[in-house]
FIDO-954624 format. One record per residue (C-alpha): x, y, z. Coordinates in steps of 0.02 Angstrom, whole numbers, padded with zeros to 5 digits, always signed. Layout:
N
XYZ...
//
This chain:
1038
+02069-00689+02917+01982-00680+02750+01827-00761+02827+01827-00632+02968+01839-00488+02844+01697-00560+02741+01584-00579+02893+01628-00405+02956+01589-00330+02787+01420-00414+02787+01379-00352+02962+01426-00173+02922+01334-00183+02757+01171-00236+02835+01192-00115+02979+01220+00024+02853+01069-00030+02759+00963-00018+02915+01027+00158+02942+00986+00204+02764+00807+00145+02786+00777+00213+02960+00875+00376+02966+00891+00420+02783+01079+00384+02768+01152+00305+02612+01205+00123+02633+01392+00091+02633+01505-00046+02568+01673-00085+02650+01834-00172+02598+01986-00209+02704+02172-00243+02691+02251-00314+02536+02088-00325+02442+02055-00138+02463+02235-00087+02421+02239-00197+02265+02078-00118+02199+02143+00059+02233+02311+00020+02152+02220-00034+01993+02138+00138+01986+02305+00224+02020+02385+00127+01877+02246+00168+01755+02255+00354+01789+02446+00359+01792+02457+00264+01627+02344+00392+01544+02443+00539+01614+02618+00466+01589+02601+00452+01399+02606+00643+01389+02775+00661+01476+02928+00724+01386+02962+00803+01215+02902+00645+01127+02752+00619+01238+02590+00573+01153+02425+00665+01144+02270+00609+01238+02097+00629+01160+01959+00663+01285+01775+00644+01242+01669+00789+01302+01484+00793+01343+01461+00930+01212+01567+00995+01070+01715+00913+00987+01833+00794+01078+01977+00881+01168+02156+00843+01116+02287+00883+01249+02459+00845+01319+02423+00931+01484+02438+00808+01627+02314+00890+01745+02183+00901+01607+02201+00715+01573+02194+00675+01759+02035+00776+01785+01950+00685+01641+01971+00512+01718+01817+00443+01805+01814+00254+01831+01655+00150+01839+01718+00030+01975+01705+00131+02137+01853+00050+02225+01968+00088+02080+01897+00263+02070+01947+00298+02251+02130+00268+02206+02117+00369+02048+02037+00515+02140+02177+00520+02268+02308+00535+02130+02200+00668+02046+02214+00767+02207+02404+00754+02193+02400+00824+02017+02279+00963+02062+02378+01015+02216+02541+01021+02119+02459+01122+01981+02387+01247+02106+02554+01272+02196+02679+01267+02053+02571+01283+01897+02658+01136+01813+02735+00967+01854+02571+00871+01864+02632+00729+01754+02791+00712+01857+02689+00711+02018+02572+00577+01950+02717+00465+01896+02802+00485+02065+02640+00451+02160+02610+00290+02064+02788+00231+02095+02779+00267+02283+02605+00191+02303+02650+00032+02206+02810-00001+02304+02724+00044+02466+02581-00078+02435+02705-00214+02390+02805-00190+02550+02650-00188+02660+02583-00347+02580+02747-00432+02633+02715-00386+02814+02802-00218+02835+02736-00087+02956+02651+00050+02852+02682+00184+02983+02870+00153+02985+02874+00145+02795+02793+00317+02788+02925+00385+02908+03063+00317+02796+02979+00394+02642+02966+00566+02720+03147+00559+02782+03206+00522+02606+03098+00660+02532+03176+00789+02648+03351+00738+02592+03303+00747+02407+03228+00921+02428+03385+00985+02518+03491+00917+02376+03379+01000+02245+03406+01168+02329+03594+01142+02322+03599+01110+02134+03469+01244+02095+03526+01393+01990+03438+01563+01991+03357+01626+01830+03418+01799+01779+03422+01818+01590+03281+01821+01461+03366+01676+01372+03351+01565+01525+03169+01615+01546+03137+01568+01364+03223+01400+01391+03113+01358+01541+02956+01407+01446+03008+01308+01293+03034+01148+01393+02866+01166+01482+02782+01197+01313+02845+01028+01251+02986+01103+01150+02889+01242+01064+03020+01379+01043+02894+01510+00985+02795+01494+01146+02954+01508+01250+03009+01667+01161+02834+01742+01176+02827+01716+01364+03004+01782+01386+02958+01940+01290+02798+01962+01392+02893+01947+01557+03022+02070+01494+02884+02197+01453+02786+02187+01617+02922+02131+01736+02947+01970+01832+02807+02018+01951+02692+02077+01811+02529+02001+01754+02523+01887+01602+02359+01815+01540+02313+01698+01397+02161+01708+01283+02101+01648+01112+02173+01740+00964+02085+01784+00801+02227+01741+00682+02331+01588+00639+02484+01657+00730+02521+01686+00913+02525+01868+00967+02567+01968+01122+02512+02142+01174+02525+02245+01332+02366+02333+01383+02309+02435+01531+02243+02325+01669+02257+02260+01846+02253+02089+01928+02227+02042+02109+02221+01878+02205+02036+01865+02246+01909+01762+02149+01721+01750+02142+01634+01726+02309+01517+01593+02240+01544+01471+02095+01365+01505+02041+01429+01666+01961+01519+01564+01826+01448+01610+01655+01552+01514+01529+01578+01331+01486+01762+01361+01444+01830+01332+01617+01771+01382+01790+01775+01569+01762+01666+01721+01740+01692+01836+01591+01614+02007+01561+01629+02134+01422+01600+02321+01445+01573+02297+01630+01521+02414+01772+01611+02398+01940+01548+02445+02112+01689+02474+02239+01634+02463+02420+01749+02479+02570+01619+02403+02685+01530+02236+02697+01368+02217+02598+01236+02104+02675+01071+02194+02642+00969+02178+02484+00910+02357+02499+01088+02419+02478+01118+02337+02309+00946+02352+02227+00980+02528+02156+01144+02478+02076+01065+02318+02007+00926+02420+01927+01057+02540+01860+01157+02401+01778+01000+02318+01712+00935+02480+01640+01096+02505+01540+01105+02319+01494+01281+02300+01560+01359+02170+01675+01403+02219+01853+01552+02171+01961+01543+02207+02147+01710+02222+02239+01682+02245+02426+01753+02195+02594+01628+02051+02587+01457+02009+02514+01352+01887+02614+01180+01856+02687+01026+01900+02587+01128+02012+02471+01232+01864+02409+01078+01753+02401+00987+01880+02292+01135+01897+02174+01154+01709+02155+00968+01678+02126+00960+01814+01994+01114+01744+01909+01037+01570+01902+00854+01609+01867+00856+01764+01757+01037+01757+01697+01079+01926+01773+01260+01961+01727+01332+01997+01898+01477+01938+02006+01540+01977+02181+01723+01976+02234+01806+02013+02400+01925+02161+02399+02110+02111+02406+02224+02142+02555+02188+02198+02731+02177+02361+02826+02257+02512+02745+02326+02407+02603+02149+02357+02554+02089+02537+02558+02235+02593+02449+02212+02450+02325+02026+02488+02308+02067+02670+02277+02196+02620+02144+02068+02513+02052+01934+02647+02064+02050+02778+01988+02107+02659+01851+01927+02620+01803+01854+02795+01824+01746+02756+01977+01747+02796+02161+01753+02697+02323+01586+02695+02414+01579+02693+02604+01751+02763+02644+01789+02875+02791+01722+03029+02702+01556+02937+02671+01513+03061+02534+01389+02942+02454+01290+02790+02512+01261+02629+02416+01077+02669+02397+01123+02834+02311+01246+02766+02181+01235+02839+02006+01315+02783+01844+01461+02905+01857+01505+02832+02028+01540+02660+01953+01702+02605+01874+01702+02545+01694+01817+02420+01608+01809+02341+01437+01845+02164+01495+01839+02066+01658+01902+01889+01690+01866+01809+01860+01921+01637+01919+01907+01556+02090+02079+01626+02137+02101+01794+02051+02019+01937+01956+02085+02027+01801+02023+02199+01748+02073+02255+01573+02063+02424+01486+01992+02532+01624+01905+02695+01579+01999+02800+01707+02072+02969+01659+02258+02964+01618+02292+03124+01716+02218+03050+01875+02314+02887+01851+02476+02983+01826+02439+03085+01982+02409+02925+02081+02573+02849+02019+02669+03005+02073+02584+02998+02243+02637+02817+02269+02817+02857+02221+02821+03000+02346+02754+02885+02483+02889+02756+02442+03026+02884+02468+02956+02938+02636+02918+02763+02705+03046+02674+02815+02957+02506+02815+03020+02376+02692+02853+02288+02697+02759+02447+02652+02884+02484+02512+02857+02309+02442+02668+02332+02441+02684+02504+02362+02796+02432+02227+02663+02301+02188+02530+02437+02174+02644+02542+02066+02678+02396+01950+02492+02361+01929+02454+02542+01889+02599+02575+01770+02656+02413+01687+02487+02350+01631+02447+02171+01581+02530+02064+01448+02399+01970+01346+02457+01820+01244+02334+01782+01105+02348+01601+01051+02312+01574+00866+02270+01420+00767+02169+01350+00623+02036+01267+00732+01964+01276+00906+02041+01108+00950+02214+01168+00901+02195+01331+00997+02137+01243+01156+02280+01119+01150+02408+01258+01127+02328+01363+01266+02356+01219+01388+02541+01218+01344+02556+01407+01354+02478+01408+01528+02596+01270+01585+02745+01363+01515+02692+01527+01595+02669+01447+01765+02834+01354+01753+02922+01516+01708+02853+01604+01861+02905+01457+01969+03081+01464+01895+03094+01649+01937+03043+01612+02117+03159+01466+02161+03278+01445+02014+03306+01302+01893+03381+01127+01892+03430+01009+01750+03275+00942+01662+03228+00775+01589+03220+00692+01761+03407+00719+01789+03385+00829+01943+03300+00688+02040+03430+00563+01980+03568+00675+02050+03487+00654+02222+03501+00464+02208+03670+00452+02294+03622+00576+02430+03502+00445+02500+03652+00337+02549+03690+00456+02691+03526+00417+02781+03531+00301+02932+03360+00223+02962+03309+00162+03136+03235-00002+03076+03211-00112+02925+03041-00039+02880+03111+00139+02873+03249+00072+02760+03114+00003+02645+03033+00176+02642+03200+00253+02588+03217+00121+02452+03043+00166+02389+03100+00346+02357+03264+00282+02282+03163+00186+02153+03037+00326+02129+03165+00460+02082+03214+00352+01932+03037+00350+01861+03024+00524+01779+03181+00496+01675+03128+00318+01633+02955+00377+01577+03028+00512+01464+03146+00385+01385+03006+00258+01365+02896+00385+01274+03044+00422+01160+03053+00237+01112+03222+00192+01192+03276+00074+01331+03231+00172+01486+03334+00068+01609+03490+00086+01501+03467+00275+01491+03452+00292+01680+03605+00185+01714+03710+00283+01592+03659+00449+01670+03697+00384+01846+03868+00317+01793+03921+00488+01727+03920+00577+01894+03910+00751+01816+03774+00867+01885+03708+00925+01716+03737+00768+01611+03578+00690+01544+03480+00620+01397+03400+00735+01266+03246+00634+01216+03203+00753+01074+03366+00729+00981+03409+00556+01051+03580+00599+01122+03669+00632+01287+03706+00815+01318+03739+00946+01449+03560+00984+01501+03587+01165+01559+03685+01222+01406+03559+01133+01293+03416+01227+01374+03335+01071+01450+03291+01137+01622+03150+01125+01750+03096+01249+01884+03155+01193+02055+02986+01235+02131+02897+01118+02009+03007+00967+02048+03004+01002+02235+02815+01022+02241+02785+00867+02134+02890+00757+02248+02818+00826+02410+02637+00809+02354+02662+00636+02278+02753+00567+02431+02626+00640+02553+02470+00568+02470+02546+00403+02410+02621+00361+02580+02454+00396+02664+02373+00287+02533+02489+00146+02583+02435+00158+02765+02250+00136+02722+02175-00022+02797+01990+00007+02758+01897+00090+02615+01714+00142+02629+01606+00182+02478+01421+00214+02451+01309+00080+02381+01220+00154+02229+01033+00169+02246+00924+00057+02141+00845+00146+01994+00658+00139+02018+00636+00181+01834+00763+00076+01737+00825+00161+01580+00774+00023+01463+00670+00069+01312+00542-00043+01230+00599-00157+01096+00580-00071+00930+00562+00100+01008+00729+00156+00942+00791+00199+01116+00677+00349+01122+00600+00304+01289+00771+00267+01364+00840+00438+01320+00692+00541+01377+00567+00472+01502+00681+00418+01648+00766+00587+01650+00606+00672+01704+00605+00581+01869+00790+00550+01896+00872+00586+02063+00700+00590+02145+00677+00774+02108+00494+00818+02130+00510+00991+02048+00545+00906+01881+00380+00813+01896+00287+00973+01940+00368+01066+01796+00312+00927+01679+00133+00953+01737+00150+01142+01722+00213+01139+01543+00085+01009+01494-00055+01124+01552+00023+01267+01454+00021+01162+01296-00155+01094+01318-00288+01226+01346-00444+01291+01264-00376+01240+01095-00428+01060+01129-00611+01112+01129-00598+01191+00957-00512+01045+00870-00676+00962+00817-00720+01127+00733-00551+01122+00643-00584+00945+00582-00752+01004+00520-00665+01139+00420-00530+01034+00335-00587+00854+00354-00525+00708+00457-00380+00650+00347-00315+00823+00306-00341+00877+00487-00237+00730+00549-00096+00773+00430-00098+00957+00477-00101+00916+00663+00051+00802+00649+00141+00932+00543+00108+01065+00675+00183+00948+00806+00343+00928+00705+00349+01115+00672+00331+01153+00858+00469+01030+00898+00585+01118+00776+00543+01291+00843+00574+01241+01024+00739+01160+00981+00795+01315+00887+00750+01423+01038+00850+01318+01160+01002+01297+01047+01005+01483+01009+00999+01526+01194+01145+01409+01225+01248+01499+01093+01224+01672+01172+01219+01604+01352+01046+01670+01394+00901+01585+01482+00748+01685+01427+00668+01738+01264+00679+01928+01291+00864+01934+01332+00902+01812+01191+00821+01931+01066+00909+02080+01146+01080+01996+01129+01047+01964+00944+00951+02116+00881+00963+02239+01024+00815+02336+01090+00713+02313+00929+00725+02123+00941+00678+02123+01123+00530+02237+01088+00469+02122+00949+00472+01973+01067+00386+02070+01206+00244+02135+01096+00216+01967+01010+00221+01870+01172+00102+01986+01263-00019+01988+01116-00020+01799+01099-00034+01761+01285-00164+01896+01315-00269+01826+01172-00253+01650+01240-00300+01708+01415-00451+01794+01340-00503+01631+01258-00487+01546+01428-00611+01670+01501-00731+01644+01354-00738+01458+01392-00746+01489+01579-00894+01603+01555-00985+01485+01437-00961+01331+01544-00999+01418+01708-01165+01487+01644-01210+01323+01559-01168+01221+01714-01263+01335+01834-01420+01340+01726-01415+01151+01704-01404+01127+01891-01550+01247+01913-01648+01154+01776-01661+01314+01672-01557+01247+01529-01598+01100+01419-01472+01118+01279-01541+01275+01194-01480+01454+01211-01585+01601+01268-01547+01785+01280-01565+01772+01468-01426+01642+01474-01317+01745+01357-01332+01898+01467-01255+01807+01615-01088+01772+01526-00998+01935+01580-01056+01907+01759-00984+01731+01759-00821+01792+01682-00790+01930+01809-00847+01819+01952-00718+01687+01901-00585+01821+01881-00616+01892+02055-00649+01738+02159-00544+01602+02077-00415+01664+01952-00341+01814+02044-00308+01721+02209-00227+01577+02113-00114+01696+02016-00061+01790+02173-00040+01660+02308-00022+01486+02233+00142+01397+02277+00240+01287+02156+00196+01126+02249+00012+01173+02260+00009+01214+02074+00094+01049+02038-00043+00951+02126-00178+01053+02039-00094+01024+01872-00100+00838+01904-00287+00849+01937-00307+00959+01783-00223+00832+01671-00336+00697+01742-00488+00799+01691-00420+00812+01513-00405+00622+01512-00585+00605+01569-00640+00723+01430-00548+00622+01298-00621+00458+01359-00796+00532+01366-00786+00605+01190-00710+00444+01123-00847+00337+01200-00978+00453+01127-00903+00453+00953-00848+00272+00937-01021+00199+00900-01050+00332+00767-00880+00319+00685-00914+00159+00588-01098+00188+00552-01147+00202+00369-01220+00376+00391-01063+00442+00475-00942+00373+00347-01044+00450+00206-01073+00622+00281-00916+00674+00375-00784+00780+00287-00628+00679+00247-00533+00807+00143-00579+00991+00130-00428+01091+00073-00516+01260+00074-00534+01252+00263-00349+01225+00300-00309+01410+00325-00450+01429+00451-00396+01275+00550-00206+01291+00537-00185+01434+00663-00295+01346+00790-00194+01186+00768-00032+01279+00802-00105+01367+00954-00164+01200+01023+00014+01130+01020+00113+01288+01054+00219+01295+01212+00356+01413+01152+00296+01570+01245+00290+01479+01412+00441+01368+01383+00572+01477+01468+00461+01526+01612+00407+01350+01659+00577+01267+01653+00678+01423+01695+00728+01350+01863+00826+01209+01781+01003+01215+01714+01020+01237+01526+01074+01058+01492+00925+00987+01587+00818+01120+01510+00872+01059+01339+00825+00881+01386+00655+00936+01452+00624+01033+01292+00671+00882+01189+00544+00776+01282+00406+00906+01271+00430+00935+01086+00458+00752+01034+00380+00693+00871+00231+00574+00866+00293+00398+00904+00161+00265+00886+00278+00130+00952+00278+00214+01123+00089+00220+01143+00082+00066+01256+00221+00134+01368+00134+00303+01375-00031+00225+01427+00055+00139+01573+00119+00307+01634-00029+00406+01570-00053+00519+01720+00129+00575+01719+00186+00578+01539+00035+00588+01424+00062+00771+01382+00229+00760+01292+00205+00800+01110+00193+00626+01040+00047+00596+01159-00021+00773+01143-00045+00741+00959-00131+00575+00998-00231+00658+01136-00290+00798+01023-00319+00680+00879-00440+00572+00979-00533+00724+01043-00543+00805+00872-00599+00654+00772-00723+00584+00897-00783+00758+00941-00818+00797+00760-00901+00629+00729-01007+00640+00887-01069+00817+00858-01048+00838+00670-01220+00913+00657-01193+01048+00788-01006+01062+00811-00948+01227+00883-00791+01302+00954-00832+01228+01124-00891+01047+01108-00938+01043+01292-01087+01154+01250-01150+01010+01144-01160+00892+01294-01335+00848+01351-01395+00876+01527-01346+00736+01644-01249+00703+01803-01095+00631+01717-01091+00766+01583-01104+00899+01716-00959+00820+01812-00855+00823+01652-00894+01007+01628-00852+01047+01809-00686+00953+01798-00641+01047+01641-00684+01212+01727-00558+01170+01863-00426+01123+01734-00447+01291+01648-00433+01382+01814-00267+01293+01846-00202+01322+01670-00238+01509+01674-00101+01557+01800+00026+01452+01707+00001+01562+01553-00013+01721+01655+00162+01697+01728+00255+01714+01560+00139+01858+01512+00179+01948+01675+00364+01910+01650+00360+01991+01478+00262+02142+01541+00395+02168+01675+00527+02158+01540+00433+02286+01435+00421+02404+01582+00610+02393+01615+00588+02303+01781+00656+02141+01715+00657+02016+01857+00809+02083+01949+00729+02028+02111+00732+01841+02080+00546+01831+02047+00482+01653+02058+00365+01631+01911+00252+01509+02004+00236+01597+02172+00241+01769+02248+00381+01871+02175+00363+02014+02298+00507+01970+02414+00545+02154+02431+00415+02275+02495+00454+02416+02374+00418+02301+02225+00259+02221+02294+00135+02349+02228+00208+02343+02052+00200+02154+02050+00021+02149+02113-00040+02284+01994+00032+02196+01840-00047+02030+01890-00219+02102+01924-00214+02208+01766-00181+02057+01655-00322+01958+01736-00456+02092+01717-00402+02154+01545-00419+01977+01477-00586+01959+01567-00649+02122+01490-00595+02066+01316-00682+01899+01341-00845+01983+01389-00850+02082+01226-00774+01947+01111-00873+01787+01139-00807+01696+00984-00666+01580+01042-00620+01518+00866-00597+01696+00806-00488+01737+00957-00380+01582+00935-00363+01615+00748-00315+01795+00783-00183+01741+00910-00115+01601+00802-00104+01696+00639-00031+01858+00704+00060+01848+00871+00071+01657+00874+00158+01643+00706+00280+01777+00759+00324+01719+00935+00312+01534+00896+00395+01515+00726+00459+01672+00640+00562+01745+00783+00642+01579+00839+00694+01546+00659+00761+01722+00626+00857+01727+00791+00936+01557+00763+00987+01598+00584+01074+01752+00653+01174+01667+00793+01209+01495+00719+01364+01442+00627+01359+01416+00440+01419+01237+00474+01252+01194+00556+01173+01155+00388+01033+01041+00446+00977+01157+00585+00983+01309+00471+00874+01217+00345+00751+01178+00485+00753+01361+00536+00720+01416+00357+00573+01297+00341+00505+01357+00507+00522+01538+00449+00436+01508+00282+00290+01416+00362+00271+01551+00493+00268+01689+00363+00143+01595+00254+00033+01563+00405+00041+01746+00452-00003+01813+00279-00135+01687+00228-00224+01684+00395-00235+01873+00403-00338+01874+00244-00441+01723+00294-00488+01785+00467-00566+01948+00409-00741+01955+00485-00891+01914+00376-01062+01966+00440-01199+01836+00424-01375+01827+00493-01429+01670+00579-01606+01622+00620-01605+01518+00777-01761+01442+00851-01763+01458+01039-01914+01411+01144-02025+01415+00989-01980+01597+00956-01877+01664+00808-01748+01801+00830-01599+01860+00724-01423+01865+00790-01276+01951+00703-01114+01858+00734-00942+01835+00661-00885+01684+00565-00821+01555+00607-00964+01479+00707-00994+01567+00872-00969+01466+01027-01142+01506+01096-01246+01427+00959-01281+01247+00915-01328+01246+00730-01443+01118+00657-01403+01024+00496-01499+01147+00386-01407+01297+00456-01240+01211+00429-01277+01172+00247-01334+01351+00219-01168+01417+00282
//
C-alpha cells in the first residue's frame, strides 16, 4: 500500500510538473492517508498549543513578532491563531483549517475562539486516531454530528436569560479575563445606549479607561473594496472631518463622480460615498486613485432594501446635514453636486462588515423633526416588522453611540487591553441574544451525561459520540491546567457533583457556584464554538488526500557574498522577486533620473576642487542623499501619504505644499533646461562632424545653430516621447540608455588610464583645491539627487516595497559589492553605491584625459572619429529617454499647483488623459514644460551655471532642507538617531544654499579664442562655458 502511494505520488508529481511547464500551472505535491493526516495533525497541535495557553483567568500571554513596530502582547485567541504561519506546508494546511474555525466563531459570536480551537484539536486528534485503527470516517462524522445536536439542545435547556446590568457586567468581566473595570464599563455603556445600541472601542489619551456617548450612527455595510483600507491598525478605513455623498441610485460612470471628487480634493477633505452600489469604471477609478495618489475616498453600499433603504439614507443625510441625491424628486443630479449637498461628520470608521459615522453636522431641529416623524409612523403602522425597523432607526437617531476609550501607559498595553474589551463587548451582546450558561467549561460538562441517551446505528457512530464525550471535557481541563492544578481531578470532581452550576473557580482555586460567583459564558459563544469545531474537525478527519503547491525555484538565490555584510542579500533579490517586470522597469526609470547631464560636468567639478577632495565630496553627497531619501519615505509612512506634495500639506498645510511645489518645479525645470543645453550642443557637434564642417574648434556659424537643434529635438523627439510613451517602452529605452552610460564610462576610462600614471599628469593635476568646493558641491548633489522623482517613479508600488526600493537606490558606497555589481552591471549598476563608482570613474578619468580643455560637457572634447561619434549619438539617445522621466514629476507638481491634483489616476509614465474633459489640460501642461525648458536652454548655454543654480537654490531646498524639516516635525522624540540625521541634513542644506548663492554670482570675463586663424572676443559667464575648449594658457589666466 505504501509502495502504491509512493508511485502514485511520483506519477502525479511529474504529470503536474508537465502541466506547469506546458500550460503555465503550478506543479503540485500530493500526500495520502495516514501520512497526510499525521502531518496535518502536527500543524493542528502546534496552533492549538499556542492558542490554549491563553484560556482561563490564569491563562498566559503570547508575544507575537510583527513585521514593523514593537512585538504584540495578547491573550486574544483569534489574534494568536491568525499570527501562526508554519514553514512546513503539510502542517500549515492543518493549522489553516483550525484558523478558519477560530475566525468563523469570532465572526458569528465575537468570542469563544480559544474554546473552539481546543475543541477542534480534541475532535481532530480522536478522529484521526479512530480512522487509523480502521474506522469508517463517514460514519464517525455522523456520530460526531449526532452528539453535537444533543449537546446544543442541552445547552439551550440550562441557558438563563440576561436581564440585569449586574449580569451583563459579570459576562463582560469573564470575557475580559477577570478585569472588573472593563465589565462595569461595558455594562454602563449598554445601559446608556440600550441593548441594541452601538458600542465602539478606540484608543484613549489618558492612563484610565473612559466612556462617552456621542451622536452617531452605525449600519451593517462595509467597504466595497479592501483597497480602500488606509490604516495599518487592522483592516479598516478611518477618516476625520469627512464629506459624505448619499446616492439612492447605482453609480457606475466616472463622469458622475468626477465633480464630487474635485470638490473633496479642492477642500482637502476625505470623501465617503454611500450608494445603492458603486461598480464598473467608477469603482475602478476610485480604487486606482486611492492606491496611486492616496486619494482619501471610500465607497459603501447603502444598508437595507426597498423603502427601508430609502428611509435609512434619509436618516443619515439629515443627521449629517446632507441630502440624498437621485431620489424620486430628482431635484439635483450627481454631476451638479455642491458642498452644501454633502453630509459632514467629524469621524468615520469603516470595516469590511459595518460603517460608523460619529458627530454628524446635521441641524438639531431637523433631527428632532425626523424623530417625531418616525414616532408618528410607528403609531400608525400595523406591521410588526415595520415597527421593528422603525425602532432601529429611532434608536440610531436618538441614542447615539457609546465610545469606550481604552487608556494605558504604552501602545502595547493599550492594544492588549483593546483586544480584551472587544472580546468582552462581543460576548455581552451574545449573552443578551441567547442567554448565559455556567462558565469555566462547566456548561459542556453538564451535557456529558446527556450523550448516554443516544443510540448509534453502528460501532463507528458510537466512536463518533465518544469523540464528543472526550472533547467536552477539554475546555475545563485546559483552564485547570493553565491554573497549575490537576486537570483530570478537577473534571472528575465537577462531574461527581451533579449540580448544574457547580464548578471550579480557577482564579481563586476553589469550587463554587459558578452563576452566583459571576463565572458565566454566553450560550451563543459555547454553541457556536462547538458547532464550528465539530464541523471542520470532522471533515478534516475524512480527508484522504492533501494537495499542495511545489514552491518555485528562486532564480536569484538570496545569498550575499562573503564579507558583504548581508547587504546584497537584503537588497538585490527583492528587485526581481516574484518575476515582476515593472520592478525592473522602475529600477531603470529611477536610475535614469539619478544619472543625467550632471555626469558630463563632473570632470569640471574635479578640476575645481581636485581629485582627492572631489572624491570625498562625491561620497559625502551620496551618503547625504541616502539620508534625505530615507527621511522622506519614513515621514510619509508616519502621515500615511505617498507623494511629496500631500506629505508637506499634512505637516505644514498649504504653505508647506506650496514650498514643495515651487522648489520642485524650479529644480526640475532647471535640470530639464540643462538637458536641452547638452542636446543642442551634441546635436550640432555631431551633425557638423558628419558633414565634415567641424574639426574640434567652435565657430560662430556652429554656435548659431544651437537654438535650431534645441527646438528641433523638442518638437520631433522629446514631445512625442513625453505624450505617448508607454511604461514598457520606456523601460526598454531606459535599459538602452543605461548601456550608453556604460559605454561612455569605459571610453573615458580607456582614454584617461594611460595618462593617469604619467609623470606629467601626476605633477599637474589638482589633487586638493579647497576654494573650488562651493562651486562643485551643488553640481555633485544634483548629479546624485533622485528625491524629486522618487515618489513619481515608484509611486505604483506599495509603501513597504517602496521603502525597500528607496533603500536600494540610496545605499552607501560598498566596495565589497563591486564584483557582484559588475556581474549584474546592466541591471543594477545605477544604485547609489555603483552610481558613486560610476561617476567617480567618469570624473577622474575625464579630468585626467581633458585636463587642458575640460568643460561642462566633456563630450565636446572628443575628437572626430567614427567611434567617438557613436558615443555621442548613444548619449544623445540616453538624454532623450531621461528627459520624460524628469518631466513626469514636474508635470505632477504643476498639476498639484494648479489644484488639479491627479484625481483621475494619472499614470506618470503614460497618457494620463483617460477622460476627455481633462485631455486638453494634460496636453497643454506637458507641451508647456517642454518648450519653456527649450526656450531657457537657447538663451542660457552654460550648463554648469544652470546646474549650480538648480543645486544651490531649488535643489538644496527640495532635496535636503524640506525632507529634514518635515521629518523633524512628524517624527517622535524617541527617534534620536534619525532626528540627528535630519538635523545634519538640514544644516548641510542650509550651508549649501547660503554659500552657493554667493559663489554663483556671475562674473564677466573676456576670452580671446582663436578660431580658424581669426581672433574674436566673447563675453561669457563663469564657470567655463560649455561651448569653448580652452587651451592651457587660457586656463592659467583664469
